[in-house]
N, C-alpha and C positions, 0 to 999 in steps of 0.2 A: 237679814242674815248676812254675816260676813263669810260668804261662800265662794270658793274658787272652783269654777267648772271648766278649767283650761285657761289658756291665755298666758300662763307662765309667770307673769309679773305680779301676781296677786299676793305673794307671800315671800318671806325670807327663809333661807336655809341656814342652820347653824350646825357646825361640827366643832370638835375640840382639836386643836393642834398643839402638840407637845413634842419635845425632843425624844429620840428613840424610835420605837416601832410606830408610834402614832403619827409622826410626821410623814412616814412612808405611806401609811394608810390614807392620810389626808390627801396626798398627791394622787394616789390611785382613785380615790373617791372623785376628785375633781376631773381627772382624765375620763372616767366613765360617765360622769354627768355631762360633760361637754360633747362626748361622742354619741351617747345614747339618748340624750334629752335635749335636742337642739331647740325645742319649743320653750324651754325654761329660760326666761329672761330676767328673773328676779335676782336679788343679791344673795351671794354666798358669803357668810361671815364665819371666819375661823377664829374661835375664841382661844386665846393663848394665855395660860397662866404665867405670871411673872415671879421672879425670885422674891423671896420674903421669908419671914421667920417660920412659916409653916411648911417650907420646902427644905429638904435635906440637901438637894442639889439644884442647880439652875434648870427649871423645867422648860425653858424656851426652845423653840426649834432652831436648827442651824440656819445660817443666812442663806445658803443655797436653796433650802426648802421655802423660806420666805419668798425668795425671788421667783421660784417655780410656781408657787401657789398664786402669787400676784399676777404672773404672766398668764395664768389660766383664767383670770378674772375674779379670783377670790379676794376678799378683804381680810387681812389679819388684824385683829383688834385685841389689845391686851386687857386682862382683868386681874385684880388682886384677890388672892385667896384669903378670906377672913375666918373661915370655919373649918376647912378640911385640909387641903394640901397633901403632903406625902403620906400622912396617916390614913387617908381615905381618898385616893385620886379619883374615884368614881364621883366624888363631889364636884369635880370640874363641870359636869353637865348641869349641876344645880347653880353653882356660882357663875358659870360662864354665861348664863342667860342675861346677865347684866349688860352684855355688849350689844344686845339687840335693841332696835329702835322701839320705843314705847308705843303701844297702840297699834302695832303692825302685826298681822298674822305671821306665824312662824312654824316651821317644821324642824325639829331637832333630829339628827341622825348620829348614831355612834359612828366614829371614824372608820371602823372596820365594816363599812357598807359599800357595796358595789351597785351602781345604778345600771340597770339592764333594760330599761324601757323609758317611755316618755312620761316623765314625772309631772309635767304641766297638765297632763290629761287626767290626773287623779282628782276626783271631785271632793276635795276636803270641805267639810263644814266646820269652820273654825269656831263657831258658837257651840259646838259639841265636841270638845277635845276627846282624843282617844290615844291609845298606845299599842305597841306590838303584842300580839298574842302568840308569838313564836317562843314559847317557854315550856319548861317542864315544871312539875310540882316541887320546886326546890325550896320553897319557904311557905309557911313555917315548917320546921323540922319536927317530925314525930318523935317525941322523947318519952322516956319511961313514965315520968311524972307530970307530963304536960296536960293542960286542961282541954285540949282539942282545938280544931280549926275555928269553930264558931266562937269560942271564948276568946281566942287570940285576936281574931279580926274584929269582933264586937268591941273589945277593949280599945282598939285603935279608933274606931268610928266614934265611940263614946268620948274619947279624949278630946276630939275636935268638934264635938257637937254635930256629927253627921248622921244621916239616917242609914242605918246598917241594912235593914230589910230590903230597901229598894236597890241595893247594890248586888243582890244575890241572883244567880242564874238558877232558878228553881227547877230547870230541866235536869239538873244533877242532884243526887241525893245528899242529904245532910252528912257532914263530915267527910265529903269527897272534895279534893282540893279545887276542882274546876267550878264548884258552886260559888266560890268566893272570887271577887274581883282581883285579878292578879295579872300583871303585865311583865313582859320583858321591856326594859328601858332603852332598847336599841333604837326605837323611834317614838316620838310623841309630838303632839302639836297642840296649839292653842291660839286664841285670838289676841292675847296681849302678854308679851313676855314678862312685863313688870308684875302683873297679877300672878302669873304662873310661878315666877321666881319667888315671890314673897311667901306664897303658901308652901312651895317645895322646901325652901330653906327653913321656915318656921316649923313645919311638921318634922323635918329630918332632925333638927336640933332638939326638939322636944322629945322625940323617941330616943335619940342617942343619949341625951343628958339626963332624962328623967323617964326611964323606961317603964311603961306600965307593968304592973305586977304579973299579968298573964304572959308577959314576954321575957321574964327575967332569965329563963334558961334557953332562950332562943338566940342563935347567932345573928348579929347585925352586920358583920363584915364577911363577905362583900354585899350583903343583901339590902342595906339600908335604903338605897335609892328605889329599889323595887318594892320595898315595904310601904313607903309613903307615897309613891307615884299614884297608885289607885285612889288614895284618899284625896290627892290634889285634883285628879281628873273628876272624881265624883263631886267634890266641892264646887267645881267650876261648871257643873251641869253636863258632864260628859259620861262616857262609859265604854263598853266594849265596841270595837270598830264594826261597822256594818259591812255587808257584802260589797258595797261600792269601793271599799278600801282593800279589796283582796289583792290588788297589784303590789301592795307593800308586803314584803316577805313573799312575793309571788313572781310575776313576770316584769315588774317595774323596779324593785329593789331586792337585794340579797344581803342580809346581815350574816357575814361569813364567820365572824369571831376570830378564828385562827386559820391560817392557810392550810395546814394539814386537815382540819375539819372540813374546810371548803372543798378540797379535792375529794374527800371521802364521800360527802353526802349531797352536794349541790348538783343542779341540773347540768346537762351537757351545754345548754345555751349559756348559762352563767360562766362556765369554764371558758367557753369560746370568747365571751365578752372580755373576761379578765385578761386572757392571754393576748387578745388583740389590742386592748387599750394600754397594756404594759409594754408592748413591743417597740413603739417609736423611741428612738435614741434619746430624745429630750426627756422621756419618762424613765427609760431603762437606766440611764447613767446615774440617776438618783436612787432608784429602787434596789439596784444590785449591790448597793453598799450595806444593805442589811441582810444578815445570814438567811433568815427565813424566806425572804423574797428571792434572793439569789438561788438558793437550793431548790425551792419549790417551783418557781416559775421558770427561771432561766437555765437551770441544770437538770430539769425534768423529773425531780423527785416527786412533785405533785402528781404526775401521771402514774408513777409507780404506786403511790398511795391509792389513787383512784382505782387501779386494777385490783386492789385487795377487797373491794366492797361491791356488793350488788345494791344499787340505789333503790331497788324495789323490795329489798329485804334487809334493811339496815338493822343493826342491833338497836333495841328499844331505848337505851340510855346513852347519852353522850359520853359518859365515863367509859362505857364499854368500847366505843369507837376509839377514844383516846388511848386506852390500854392496848388495843390491837396495833395501833400505829406505833406506839412506844416499843412494844415487843418486837416489831420489825425493824426498829432502829431508825425510823423515819420522822420521829417527832421533832419539831423545831418551833420556836416561838420568837 
């Protein structure tokens, strides 16, 4: 078993670094990792898309962020977009896997993740890949003439010769979204990035370019990565994360998505960590150049958003939280 039970150096971490908001998120990720997870001694590889015909603009990070990330111990490694680019930037997490060393276990995190605990203590079993369950029933979308959850998901499993029945959580009723294997792609892990990348890319292109009939009225933007990720994990012998991984999206990592959402719904502990790791001038001088970070963290708007919500009685849907923040004039991204 390629299992990590602590020790920190048993796996690599990958995040995506790109110009704009993501480079700020990448630096905040690294600052939180170094502060909150001193036991992690593995490699952190920042996958950076390069200019090319699939990008409308230069997607690379600014030189100052290159330097700051390198100073924090991260490795910035370039990759060429051959399938997605500007048309589907979420594809970076698929194509960026090519920068990782073959045969070495890895954990991918979305760049908008804060490390809040000791990551090296999480007992990953890399022979059984898994991904984040911090999701809502966003896909498939219930349409007037759609064939239903079972038909949609079965069509995907059949397309790739996978066993559909073994993917089901039968504790949930038929045609209820949680019965079906569905992840947030905010984190995922596996034993070999080469094998993971090959399936992830092949499945994504097959669904995008030759969409199964059961999916023809389903939106694939921005959901494509989350549509095929369960298939990849199932094909590699994985599934839903067990209780040993509760620290991810728990007390070890926080996938905050957008800073207004972070302040509205995440724990007091997470807010304390974010504001502490963002405070040193070597971090602040970079982060304050982006409007969302400047306003939310350094000008106190985040605390105003926080005061609007009761964390024990949040609106049930993310869209409702967003709308309340926007109505108050505090939304920024």
